[in-house]
PDB file of N, CA, C and O in Angstrom, chain B, residues numbered from 101:
ATOM      1  N   MET B 101     113.463  26.864 244.096  1.00  0.00           N
ATOM      2  CA  MET B 101     113.159  25.537 243.601  1.00  0.00           C
ATOM      3  C   MET B 101     114.074  24.529 243.590  1.00  0.00           C
ATOM      4  O   MET B 101     115.294  24.679 243.647  1.00  0.00           O
ATOM      5  N   ASN B 102     113.549  23.621 243.525  1.00  0.00           N
ATOM      6  CA  ASN B 102     114.153  21.836 243.862  1.00  0.00           C
ATOM      7  C   ASN B 102     114.923  21.783 242.931  1.00  0.00           C
ATOM      8  O   ASN B 102     114.781  22.459 241.912  1.00  0.00           O
ATOM      9  N   ASP B 103     116.062  20.799 243.170  1.00  0.00           N
ATOM     10  CA  ASP B 103     116.914  20.164 242.630  1.00  0.00           C
ATOM     11  C   ASP B 103     117.167  18.531 242.165  1.00  0.00           C
ATOM     12  O   ASP B 103     118.269  18.059 242.445  1.00  0.00           O
ATOM     13  N   TYR B 104     116.182  17.672 241.471  1.00  0.00           N
ATOM     14  CA  TYR B 104     116.277  16.366 241.565  1.00  0.00           C
ATOM     15  C   TYR B 104     117.379  15.553 240.484  1.00  0.00           C
ATOM     16  O   TYR B 104     117.157  14.508 239.872  1.00  0.00           O
ATOM     17  N   SER B 105     118.567  16.351 240.468  1.00  0.00           N
ATOM     18  CA  SER B 105     119.673  15.810 239.555  1.00  0.00           C
ATOM     19  C   SER B 105     119.989  14.668 240.318  1.00  0.00           C
ATOM     20  O   SER B 105     119.797  13.480 240.059  1.00  0.00           O
ATOM     21  N   ALA B 106     120.601  15.311 241.485  1.00  0.00           N
ATOM     22  CA  ALA B 106     121.367  14.391 242.354  1.00  0.00           C
ATOM     23  C   ALA B 106     121.022  12.816 242.745  1.00  0.00           C
ATOM     24  O   ALA B 106     121.674  11.773 242.774  1.00  0.00           O
ATOM     25  N   PRO B 107     119.627  13.202 243.033  1.00  0.00           N
ATOM     26  CA  PRO B 107     119.008  11.496 243.226  1.00  0.00           C
ATOM     27  C   PRO B 107     118.751  10.930 242.170  1.00  0.00           C
ATOM     28  O   PRO B 107     118.374   9.759 242.194  1.00  0.00           O
ATOM     29  N   LEU B 108     118.880  11.567 241.077  1.00  0.00           N
ATOM     30  CA  LEU B 108     118.566  10.830 239.721  1.00  0.00           C
ATOM     31  C   LEU B 108     119.562  10.278 239.492  1.00  0.00           C
ATOM     32  O   LEU B 108     119.336   9.136 239.093  1.00  0.00           O
ATOM     33  N   GLN B 109     120.849  10.578 239.555  1.00  0.00           N
ATOM     34  CA  GLN B 109     122.161  10.484 239.092  1.00  0.00           C
ATOM     35  C   GLN B 109     123.043   9.347 240.121  1.00  0.00           C
ATOM     36  O   GLN B 109     123.890   8.499 239.839  1.00  0.00           O
ATOM     37  N   ALA B 110     122.522   9.694 241.213  1.00  0.00           N
ATOM     38  CA  ALA B 110     122.711   8.380 242.271  1.00  0.00           C
ATOM     39  C   ALA B 110     122.352   7.657 242.116  1.00  0.00           C
ATOM     40  O   ALA B 110     122.970   6.622 242.363  1.00  0.00           O
ATOM     41  N   LYS B 111     120.803   7.618 241.473  1.00  0.00           N
ATOM     42  CA  LYS B 111     119.920   5.993 241.176  1.00  0.00           C
ATOM     43  C   LYS B 111     120.928   5.266 240.027  1.00  0.00           C
ATOM     44  O   LYS B 111     121.458   4.157 240.093  1.00  0.00           O
ATOM     45  N   ARG B 112     121.022   6.466 238.749  1.00  0.00           N
ATOM     46  CA  ARG B 112     122.238   5.988 237.772  1.00  0.00           C
ATOM     47  C   ARG B 112     123.010   5.271 238.110  1.00  0.00           C
ATOM     48  O   ARG B 112     123.082   4.111 237.703  1.00  0.00           O
ATOM     49  N   GLU B 113     123.827   5.829 238.992  1.00  0.00           N
ATOM     50  CA  GLU B 113     125.035   5.235 239.259  1.00  0.00           C
ATOM     51  C   GLU B 113     124.826   3.948 240.091  1.00  0.00           C
ATOM     52  O   GLU B 113     125.709   3.093 240.152  1.00  0.00           O
ATOM     53  N   GLN B 114     124.125   3.876 240.471  1.00  0.00           N
ATOM     54  CA  GLN B 114     123.546   2.298 241.745  1.00  0.00           C
ATOM     55  C   GLN B 114     123.453   1.253 240.633  1.00  0.00           C
ATOM     56  O   GLN B 114     124.128   0.227 240.716  1.00  0.00           O
ATOM     57  N   LEU B 115     122.487   1.517 239.398  1.00  0.00           N
ATOM     58  CA  LEU B 115     122.411   0.650 238.248  1.00  0.00           C
ATOM     59  C   LEU B 115     123.206   0.133 237.616  1.00  0.00           C
ATOM     60  O   LEU B 115     123.239  -1.095 237.529  1.00  0.00           O
ATOM     61  N   LEU B 116     124.059   0.915 237.005  1.00  0.00           N
ATOM     62  CA  LEU B 116     125.332   0.816 236.754  1.00  0.00           C
ATOM     63  C   LEU B 116     126.467   0.002 236.936  1.00  0.00           C
ATOM     64  O   LEU B 116     127.119  -0.706 236.168  1.00  0.00           O
ATOM     65  N   LYS B 117     126.597   0.430 238.832  1.00  0.00           N
ATOM     66  CA  LYS B 117     127.293  -0.379 239.121  1.00  0.00           C
ATOM     67  C   LYS B 117     126.958  -2.125 239.338  1.00  0.00           C
ATOM     68  O   LYS B 117     127.786  -3.015 239.141  1.00  0.00           O
ATOM     69  N   SER B 118     125.656  -2.305 239.750  1.00  0.00           N
ATOM     70  CA  SER B 118     125.045  -3.671 239.924  1.00  0.00           C
ATOM     71  C   SER B 118     124.485  -4.276 238.268  1.00  0.00           C
ATOM     72  O   SER B 118     123.680  -5.183 238.060  1.00  0.00           O
ATOM     73  N   GLY B 119     125.206  -3.440 237.269  1.00  0.00           N
ATOM     74  CA  GLY B 119     125.210  -4.161 236.171  1.00  0.00           C
ATOM     75  C   GLY B 119     124.466  -3.987 234.811  1.00  0.00           C
ATOM     76  O   GLY B 119     124.639  -4.631 233.776  1.00  0.00           O
ATOM     77  N   VAL B 120     123.538  -2.892 235.074  1.00  0.00           N
ATOM     78  CA  VAL B 120     122.574  -2.102 234.046  1.00  0.00           C
ATOM     79  C   VAL B 120     123.194  -1.514 233.508  1.00  0.00           C
ATOM     80  O   VAL B 120     124.089  -0.835 234.012  1.00  0.00           O
ATOM     81  N   LEU B 121     122.826  -1.597 231.821  1.00  0.00           N
ATOM     82  CA  LEU B 121     123.803  -0.990 230.779  1.00  0.00           C
ATOM     83  C   LEU B 121     123.037   0.198 230.395  1.00  0.00           C
ATOM     84  O   LEU B 121     121.834  -0.049 230.308  1.00  0.00           O
ATOM     85  N   MET B 122     123.333   1.311 230.160  1.00  0.00           N
ATOM     86  CA  MET B 122     122.355   2.459 229.648  1.00  0.00           C
ATOM     87  C   MET B 122     123.336   3.169 228.161  1.00  0.00           C
ATOM     88  O   MET B 122     124.551   3.358 228.102  1.00  0.00           O
ATOM     89  N   MET B 123     122.547   3.368 227.369  1.00  0.00           N
ATOM     90  CA  MET B 123     123.198   3.708 226.120  1.00  0.00           C
ATOM     91  C   MET B 123     123.691   5.445 226.036  1.00  0.00           C
ATOM     92  O   MET B 123     124.587   5.827 225.283  1.00  0.00           O
ATOM     93  N   ASP B 124     123.182   6.044 226.640  1.00  0.00           N
ATOM     94  CA  ASP B 124     123.230   7.626 227.465  1.00  0.00           C
ATOM     95  C   ASP B 124     122.269   7.667 228.865  1.00  0.00           C
ATOM     96  O   ASP B 124     121.060   7.738 229.087  1.00  0.00           O
ATOM     97  N   PRO B 125     123.513   7.579 229.686  1.00  0.00           N
ATOM     98  CA  PRO B 125     122.643   7.716 231.306  1.00  0.00           C
ATOM     99  C   PRO B 125     122.070   8.758 231.562  1.00  0.00           C
ATOM    100  O   PRO B 125     121.004   8.700 232.175  1.00  0.00           O
ATOM    101  N   SER B 126     122.649  10.091 231.140  1.00  0.00           N
ATOM    102  CA  SER B 126     121.882  11.406 231.200  1.00  0.00           C
ATOM    103  C   SER B 126     120.691  11.540 230.754  1.00  0.00           C
ATOM    104  O   SER B 126     119.961  12.494 231.023  1.00  0.00           O
ATOM    105  N   ALA B 127     120.301  10.263 229.783  1.00  0.00           N
ATOM    106  CA  ALA B 127     118.659  10.454 229.059  1.00  0.00           C
ATOM    107  C   ALA B 127     117.862   9.436 229.611  1.00  0.00           C
ATOM    108  O   ALA B 127     116.675   9.306 229.313  1.00  0.00           O
ATOM    109  N   VAL B 128     118.377   8.806 230.294  1.00  0.00           N
ATOM    110  CA  VAL B 128     117.105   7.794 231.482  1.00  0.00           C
ATOM    111  C   VAL B 128     117.283   8.511 232.482  1.00  0.00           C
ATOM    112  O   VAL B 128     118.315   9.132 232.737  1.00  0.00           O
ATOM    113  N   TYR B 129     115.896   8.468 233.378  1.00  0.00           N
ATOM    114  CA  TYR B 129     115.008   8.933 234.416  1.00  0.00           C
ATOM    115  C   TYR B 129     114.463   7.573 235.052  1.00  0.00           C
ATOM    116  O   TYR B 129     113.770   6.772 234.423  1.00  0.00           O
ATOM    117  N   VAL B 130     114.921   7.394 236.569  1.00  0.00           N
ATOM    118  CA  VAL B 130     115.121   6.237 236.648  1.00  0.00           C
ATOM    119  C   VAL B 130     114.425   6.781 238.583  1.00  0.00           C
ATOM    120  O   VAL B 130     115.017   7.679 239.181  1.00  0.00           O
ATOM    121  N   GLU B 131     113.632   6.317 239.002  1.00  0.00           N
ATOM    122  CA  GLU B 131     113.113   6.813 240.643  1.00  0.00           C
ATOM    123  C   GLU B 131     113.672   5.870 241.521  1.00  0.00           C
ATOM    124  O   GLU B 131     113.968   4.716 241.212  1.00  0.00           O
ATOM    125  N   ASP B 132     113.815   6.411 242.665  1.00  0.00           N
ATOM    126  CA  ASP B 132     114.089   5.152 243.781  1.00  0.00           C
ATOM    127  C   ASP B 132     114.139   3.876 244.152  1.00  0.00           C
ATOM    128  O   ASP B 132     115.043   3.156 244.577  1.00  0.00           O
ATOM    129  N   GLN B 133     112.513   3.649 243.813  1.00  0.00           N
ATOM    130  CA  GLN B 133     111.833   2.516 244.309  1.00  0.00           C
ATOM    131  C   GLN B 133     112.089   1.575 243.344  1.00  0.00           C
ATOM    132  O   GLN B 133     111.806   0.427 243.685  1.00  0.00           O
ATOM    133  N   VAL B 134     112.722   1.774 241.793  1.00  0.00           N
ATOM    134  CA  VAL B 134     112.482   1.395 240.798  1.00  0.00           C
ATOM    135  C   VAL B 134     113.784  -0.081 240.950  1.00  0.00           C
ATOM    136  O   VAL B 134     114.916   0.201 241.343  1.00  0.00           O
ATOM    137  N   GLU B 135     113.520  -1.173 240.688  1.00  0.00           N
ATOM    138  CA  GLU B 135     114.376  -1.943 240.494  1.00  0.00           C
ATOM    139  C   GLU B 135     115.000  -2.536 239.303  1.00  0.00           C
ATOM    140  O   GLU B 135     114.160  -2.698 238.417  1.00  0.00           O
ATOM    141  N   VAL B 136     115.813  -2.798 239.076  1.00  0.00           N
ATOM    142  CA  VAL B 136     116.290  -3.165 237.214  1.00  0.00           C
ATOM    143  C   VAL B 136     117.033  -4.265 237.637  1.00  0.00           C
ATOM    144  O   VAL B 136     117.772  -4.265 238.621  1.00  0.00           O
ATOM    145  N   GLY B 137     116.741  -5.614 236.557  1.00  0.00           N
ATOM    146  CA  GLY B 137     118.201  -6.728 236.442  1.00  0.00           C
ATOM    147  C   GLY B 137     119.373  -6.392 236.095  1.00  0.00           C
ATOM    148  O   GLY B 137     119.677  -5.543 235.257  1.00  0.00           O
ATOM    149  N   ALA B 138     120.090  -7.072 236.753  1.00  0.00           N
ATOM    150  CA  ALA B 138     121.729  -6.918 235.786  1.00  0.00           C
ATOM    151  C   ALA B 138     121.510  -7.358 233.961  1.00  0.00           C
ATOM    152  O   ALA B 138     120.569  -8.039 233.553  1.00  0.00           O
ATOM    153  N   GLY B 139     122.555  -6.811 233.123  1.00  0.00           N
ATOM    154  CA  GLY B 139     122.246  -6.815 231.714  1.00  0.00           C
ATOM    155  C   GLY B 139     121.029  -6.574 231.131  1.00  0.00           C
ATOM    156  O   GLY B 139     120.689  -6.862 229.984  1.00  0.00           O
ATOM    157  N   THR B 140     120.155  -5.823 232.309  1.00  0.00           N
ATOM    158  CA  THR B 140     119.126  -4.759 231.266  1.00  0.00           C
ATOM    159  C   THR B 140     119.920  -3.629 230.356  1.00  0.00           C
ATOM    160  O   THR B 140     121.045  -3.225 230.650  1.00  0.00           O
ATOM    161  N   MET B 141     119.295  -3.256 229.403  1.00  0.00           N
ATOM    162  CA  MET B 141     119.899  -2.385 228.455  1.00  0.00           C
ATOM    163  C   MET B 141     118.748  -1.111 228.552  1.00  0.00           C
ATOM    164  O   MET B 141     117.621  -1.430 228.173  1.00  0.00           O
ATOM    165  N   LEU B 142     118.894   0.022 228.932  1.00  0.00           N
ATOM    166  CA  LEU B 142     117.771   0.916 229.155  1.00  0.00           C
ATOM    167  C   LEU B 142     118.594   2.144 228.333  1.00  0.00           C
ATOM    168  O   LEU B 142     119.616   2.789 228.566  1.00  0.00           O
ATOM    169  N   LEU B 143     117.429   2.112 227.061  1.00  0.00           N
ATOM    170  CA  LEU B 143     117.541   3.140 226.165  1.00  0.00           C
ATOM    171  C   LEU B 143     117.432   4.572 226.063  1.00  0.00           C
ATOM    172  O   LEU B 143     116.655   4.967 226.932  1.00  0.00           O
ATOM    173  N   PRO B 144     117.848   5.433 225.424  1.00  0.00           N
ATOM    174  CA  PRO B 144     117.649   6.884 225.694  1.00  0.00           C
ATOM    175  C   PRO B 144     115.878   7.042 225.814  1.00  0.00           C
ATOM    176  O   PRO B 144     115.020   6.523 225.100  1.00  0.00           O
ATOM    177  N   GLY B 145     115.733   7.917 226.940  1.00  0.00           N
ATOM    178  CA  GLY B 145     114.514   8.435 226.751  1.00  0.00           C
ATOM    179  C   GLY B 145     113.859   7.747 227.871  1.00  0.00           C
ATOM    180  O   GLY B 145     112.774   8.232 228.193  1.00  0.00           O
ATOM    181  N   THR B 146     114.223   6.834 228.472  1.00  0.00           N
ATOM    182  CA  THR B 146     113.498   5.492 229.037  1.00  0.00           C
ATOM    183  C   THR B 146     113.243   6.138 230.493  1.00  0.00           C
ATOM    184  O   THR B 146     114.199   6.740 230.982  1.00  0.00           O
ATOM    185  N   ILE B 147     111.832   6.059 231.362  1.00  0.00           N
ATOM    186  CA  ILE B 147     111.473   6.679 232.310  1.00  0.00           C
ATOM    187  C   ILE B 147     110.623   5.614 232.798  1.00  0.00           C
ATOM    188  O   ILE B 147     109.693   5.125 232.157  1.00  0.00           O
ATOM    189  N   LEU B 148     111.120   5.154 234.399  1.00  0.00           N
ATOM    190  CA  LEU B 148     110.710   4.192 235.032  1.00  0.00           C
ATOM    191  C   LEU B 148     110.594   5.183 236.348  1.00  0.00           C
ATOM    192  O   LEU B 148     111.325   6.085 236.756  1.00  0.00           O
ATOM    193  N   ARG B 149     109.037   4.475 236.959  1.00  0.00           N
ATOM    194  CA  ARG B 149     108.812   5.410 238.110  1.00  0.00           C
ATOM    195  C   ARG B 149     107.832   4.260 239.106  1.00  0.00           C
ATOM    196  O   ARG B 149     107.307   3.240 238.661  1.00  0.00           O
ATOM    197  N   GLY B 150     107.772   4.701 240.410  1.00  0.00           N
ATOM    198  CA  GLY B 150     107.529   4.021 241.109  1.00  0.00           C
ATOM    199  C   GLY B 150     107.757   2.688 241.497  1.00  0.00           C
ATOM    200  O   GLY B 150     108.854   2.267 241.864  1.00  0.00           O
ATOM    201  N   ARG B 151     106.702   2.005 241.415  1.00  0.00           N
ATOM    202  CA  ARG B 151     107.249   0.223 242.036  1.00  0.00           C
ATOM    203  C   ARG B 151     107.559  -0.510 241.114  1.00  0.00           C
ATOM    204  O   ARG B 151     107.349  -1.723 241.111  1.00  0.00           O
ATOM    205  N   THR B 152     108.179   0.220 240.074  1.00  0.00           N
ATOM    206  CA  THR B 152     108.854  -0.441 238.786  1.00  0.00           C
ATOM    207  C   THR B 152     109.427  -1.355 238.904  1.00  0.00           C
ATOM    208  O   THR B 152     110.113  -1.169 239.909  1.00  0.00           O
ATOM    209  N   VAL B 153     109.747  -2.897 238.276  1.00  0.00           N
ATOM    210  CA  VAL B 153     110.129  -3.496 238.333  1.00  0.00           C
ATOM    211  C   VAL B 153     110.614  -4.624 237.243  1.00  0.00           C
ATOM    212  O   VAL B 153     109.824  -5.476 236.835  1.00  0.00           O
ATOM    213  N   ILE B 154     112.376  -4.538 236.679  1.00  0.00           N
ATOM    214  CA  ILE B 154     112.495  -4.707 235.721  1.00  0.00           C
ATOM    215  C   ILE B 154     113.592  -5.833 235.654  1.00  0.00           C
ATOM    216  O   ILE B 154     114.723  -5.735 236.130  1.00  0.00           O
ATOM    217  N   GLY B 155     112.870  -7.343 234.721  1.00  0.00           N
ATOM    218  CA  GLY B 155     114.457  -8.389 235.404  1.00  0.00           C
ATOM    219  C   GLY B 155     115.064  -7.959 234.445  1.00  0.00           C
ATOM    220  O   GLY B 155     114.906  -7.031 233.652  1.00  0.00           O
ATOM    221  N   GLN B 156     116.254  -9.255 234.704  1.00  0.00           N
ATOM    222  CA  GLN B 156     117.341  -9.216 233.771  1.00  0.00           C
ATOM    223  C   GLN B 156     116.973  -9.156 232.177  1.00  0.00           C
ATOM    224  O   GLN B 156     115.953  -9.183 231.489  1.00  0.00           O
ATOM    225  N   ASN B 157     118.487  -9.050 231.970  1.00  0.00           N
ATOM    226  CA  ASN B 157     118.197  -9.142 230.461  1.00  0.00           C
ATOM    227  C   ASN B 157     117.269  -8.688 229.597  1.00  0.00           C
ATOM    228  O   ASN B 157     117.065  -9.329 228.566  1.00  0.00           O
ATOM    229  N   CYS B 158     116.618  -7.618 229.846  1.00  0.00           N
ATOM    230  CA  CYS B 158     115.968  -6.622 229.093  1.00  0.00           C
ATOM    231  C   CYS B 158     116.088  -5.774 228.205  1.00  0.00           C
ATOM    232  O   CYS B 158     117.227  -5.365 228.429  1.00  0.00           O
ATOM    233  N   CYS B 159     115.725  -5.227 227.367  1.00  0.00           N
ATOM    234  CA  CYS B 159     115.464  -4.071 226.627  1.00  0.00           C
ATOM    235  C   CYS B 159     114.579  -3.227 226.917  1.00  0.00           C
ATOM    236  O   CYS B 159     113.415  -3.628 226.946  1.00  0.00           O
ATOM    237  N   ILE B 160     114.833  -1.994 227.177  1.00  0.00           N
ATOM    238  CA  ILE B 160     113.657  -0.931 227.649  1.00  0.00           C
ATOM    239  C   ILE B 160     113.950   0.281 226.780  1.00  0.00           C
ATOM    240  O   ILE B 160     115.127   0.643 226.794  1.00  0.00           O
ATOM    241  N   GLY B 161     113.096   0.987 226.016  1.00  0.00           N
ATOM    242  CA  GLY B 161     113.306   1.933 225.076  1.00  0.00           C
ATOM    243  C   GLY B 161     113.635   1.757 223.872  1.00  0.00           C
ATOM    244  O   GLY B 161     114.082   0.752 223.320  1.00  0.00           O
ATOM    245  N   PRO B 162     113.291   3.232 223.292  1.00  0.00           N
ATOM    246  CA  PRO B 162     113.704   3.991 223.865  1.00  0.00           C
ATOM    247  C   PRO B 162     111.992   5.215 223.500  1.00  0.00           C
ATOM    248  O   PRO B 162     111.047   5.246 222.713  1.00  0.00           O
ATOM    249  N   GLN B 163     112.564   6.058 224.757  1.00  0.00           N
ATOM    250  CA  GLN B 163     111.013   6.880 224.793  1.00  0.00           C
ATOM    251  C   GLN B 163     109.638   5.884 225.142  1.00  0.00           C
ATOM    252  O   GLN B 163     108.583   5.559 224.597  1.00  0.00           O
ATOM    253  N   VAL B 164     110.448   5.608 226.536  1.00  0.00           N
ATOM    254  CA  VAL B 164     109.059   4.821 226.886  1.00  0.00           C
ATOM    255  C   VAL B 164     108.932   5.043 228.568  1.00  0.00           C
ATOM    256  O   VAL B 164     109.927   5.136 229.286  1.00  0.00           O
ATOM    257  N   MET B 165     107.738   5.102 228.996  1.00  0.00           N
ATOM    258  CA  MET B 165     107.530   5.413 230.343  1.00  0.00           C
ATOM    259  C   MET B 165     106.921   4.286 230.935  1.00  0.00           C
ATOM    260  O   MET B 165     105.833   4.000 230.435  1.00  0.00           O
ATOM    261  N   LEU B 166     107.364   3.463 231.983  1.00  0.00           N
ATOM    262  CA  LEU B 166     106.708   2.851 232.792  1.00  0.00           C
ATOM    263  C   LEU B 166     106.674   2.993 234.639  1.00  0.00           C
ATOM    264  O   LEU B 166     107.543   3.173 235.492  1.00  0.00           O
ATOM    265  N   THR B 167     105.351   2.823 234.661  1.00  0.00           N
ATOM    266  CA  THR B 167     104.916   3.423 235.924  1.00  0.00           C
ATOM    267  C   THR B 167     104.086   2.267 236.976  1.00  0.00           C
ATOM    268  O   THR B 167     102.919   1.971 236.721  1.00  0.00           O
ATOM    269  N   GLY B 168     104.720   1.734 238.018  1.00  0.00           N
ATOM    270  CA  GLY B 168     104.111   1.061 238.746  1.00  0.00           C
ATOM    271  C   GLY B 168     103.979  -0.728 238.019  1.00  0.00           C
ATOM    272  O   GLY B 168     102.988  -1.408 238.283  1.00  0.00           O
ATOM    273  N   CYS B 169     104.748  -1.094 237.413  1.00  0.00           N
ATOM    274  CA  CYS B 169     104.653  -2.180 236.280  1.00  0.00           C
ATOM    275  C   CYS B 169     105.700  -3.473 236.689  1.00  0.00           C
ATOM    276  O   CYS B 169     106.762  -3.194 237.245  1.00  0.00           O
ATOM    277  N   THR B 170     105.534  -4.163 236.544  1.00  0.00           N
ATOM    278  CA  THR B 170     106.687  -5.593 236.348  1.00  0.00           C
ATOM    279  C   THR B 170     106.972  -6.307 234.664  1.00  0.00           C
ATOM    280  O   THR B 170     106.196  -6.949 233.956  1.00  0.00           O
ATOM    281  N   VAL B 171     108.280  -5.919 234.441  1.00  0.00           N
ATOM    282  CA  VAL B 171     108.777  -6.646 233.387  1.00  0.00           C
ATOM    283  C   VAL B 171     109.661  -7.853 233.723  1.00  0.00           C
ATOM    284  O   VAL B 171     110.700  -7.624 234.343  1.00  0.00           O
ATOM    285  N   GLU B 172     109.402  -8.942 233.427  1.00  0.00           N
ATOM    286  CA  GLU B 172     110.072 -10.507 233.418  1.00  0.00           C
ATOM    287  C   GLU B 172     110.776 -10.586 232.454  1.00  0.00           C
ATOM    288  O   GLU B 172     110.529 -10.393 231.264  1.00  0.00           O
ATOM    289  N   GLY B 173     112.105 -11.012 233.215  1.00  0.00           N
ATOM    290  CA  GLY B 173     113.785 -11.262 232.586  1.00  0.00           C
ATOM    291  C   GLY B 173     113.342 -12.128 231.115  1.00  0.00           C
ATOM    292  O   GLY B 173     112.533 -12.978 230.743  1.00  0.00           O
ATOM    293  N   GLY B 174     114.523 -11.236 230.546  1.00  0.00           N
ATOM    294  CA  GLY B 174     114.463 -11.889 229.173  1.00  0.00           C
ATOM    295  C   GLY B 174     115.592 -13.395 228.534  1.00  0.00           C
ATOM    296  O   GLY B 174     115.446 -13.836 227.394  1.00  0.00           O
TER     297      GLY B 174
END
């Protein structure tokens, strides 16, 4: 059985330290390759996968999945 929680938790902590906001970090799934700009809010149920890039000061979610795309800053 694979445990994916440790890498996901590490990515969430990295994003939080870089200025990304999360209403409920345990309800956000962000893969390692994803980049998120400071000031962006990730709402519960947000799933970011692949080579996704989110700019600064965006609001993503709730209940959204983005895979391999770019969202410019707000």
